[in-house]
C-alpha positions, 0 to 999 in steps of 0.5 A: 500500499505505501508503494501504490503512494509513493512509487512513480507511476508510467502512464499511457494512454491510447491517445494523448487526450486519455494519457493526461486524463488518467495521469490526473487522476493519479496524481490525486494520490501518488506522490511520486512522479507522474510520467506521461507516455504513449500505451505501447511504451508504458506496458514495454515499461512494465515489463521490462523492469520485471525482465530486468530483474529476472536477467540479474536474478538469473546471473545469480543463479547460474553462478550458484550453479558453477560455484557448485560445480567448482566447489566454491563457496557462492556467497563469499564469492558474491561478497567479494565481487560486490566489492568492485564499485560498479558490481552489485550480484543479488543473492541466488535463490531456488528460482524465481516466483510471483505473478510478475518477474517469472511471467512478464518476460515471456510477453517480450519473448513472444512478441519478440519472434526470436529477438530477445534472446538474453530475455528468454534465456534468464527465463530458463536459466530460472526455470531451471534452477528449480530442476538443479534443487530437486536432483540435488535433494534426490541424489542427498535422499539417496546417498541418505538412503544408501547408508542407512537403509531407509528413506529419509524424512526431509524438510522443505523450509518455505513455500511462498515465492519470496521471504515473509510473506505468505503469497504461494502464485508461481514459486518455486518453492512450492513447484520444487516441494509438490516434485518431491512429494511425487517422487514418493519422498517423506516430506514436511512441508514447511511455511511459517505464513500460512496455517492450511495448504489444501495439497498437503499438510502444513507443519511447523517448522520446530517439529520438522527440524526435530524430526527430519533427516534432510533439511532444504531451506527454499526461502528465507523467512525470518523464522530460519535465520537464527537457528544453528544447523548445518546443512548442504542444502541452503538454497536460498542463502538464510543461514549465512 
């Protein structure tokens, strides 16, 4: 609600008169600057903002995959690289979700008819990151089963598409949890911001940690930040 009032607004109408009328309406409650343009540019600006964020997240996610391959601590590498005054690498996660960033780039890709190659590749990198996480967890579960003679209990920490919210739209964490359940692993689904979910039981995070053999962190919720636990499957950097 604060952003609704404070953020700048880009307004584009199908005619100059429509643009002016809409801009005047926005100025009655928007404290940020109201910028006037045409409808096509305004729509492209919205898609561009979310595509820019998607591309930057894709760089961080791909970097995390490479660091895992090279045996390098991803977060340490990013901290060091970000000391450069013109470098600001984001923190990687288990993918990208939400109703904007995970969706809007595809409108540009579709309209571009093959020209939006970087935007499309970034979208595919971020989608692939979830699949990569799933394979990492399955491999860890198989290793546990070979060593202990039984399938492990796995705690999936977080289901929302970003920290400290209850929104599950296009959530990579939810996608990962669903796929792990479908693979017949014994899953504790943890999401502190919701009480119940129609597909499976939501487990309190303390109960999940007490019973789980494998713990994977998918969303950096504030409840997880002070936990004293060691795991190689922290995909959101919450323990650091």
